[in-house]
N, C-alpha and C positions, 0 to 999 in steps of 0.2 A: 475491706475487712478480711482478715486471715482466719480461715476455718481450722478446725481440729485436724482435718485431713491434710491441709497444707503443712501444718506443723509436723505431722507424722512423716510426710514425705521429706521435709527438710531434715528432720532428725535422722531418718534412714540414710539420706545422702551423706550427712556429716559422719554418721557412724562408720561408713565405709572407709573413712580416712583415719579413724581411731581404732585400728585393729591391733596395733602393737600393745603388748602388755607393758604397763608402767612398772619400773623396778622398785619404786618406793611403795611399801605396803599401805601406808596411809593414803597416798594419792590414789592407789588402786581401789581402796575401800570407798573413798569419796567419789570416784568415777562410777562405781557400781551403784552407790546410793543415788546419784543423779539419774542413772539409767532406770533404776527401779521407780523413782519418783515420776519420771517422764512417762513410763509405762502406765503407772497408776493414774496420773493426771491427764494424759493425752489419749493413750490407746484404749483405756477402759471406759471412757465416757461414751454415753449413748449418743449416736448421731441423730440430730433432729432436723427434719426438713422445715424450711420456712413456709409460711402460710401460702405464699404464691409460687412455690417451687415448681409445681406442675404446670402452672400457666407460663412461667419462664421457659420451661422445657419445650412446650408447644411452640413458642415463638422462635426458638432456635432451629426448629426443623424446617 
């Protein structure tokens, strides 16, 4: 299962390759719309621990 944190890390990694400004204004607007949606849908969500998160953490030590 992929978590919100994994998605954020993947998006950050991909964003490093998309640094160049796109010359077509419509494409640039679409790109920024996608970035804003990802920020709203991924980065702004509250992180919730699973019910057995702390038990799993103890097992890993």
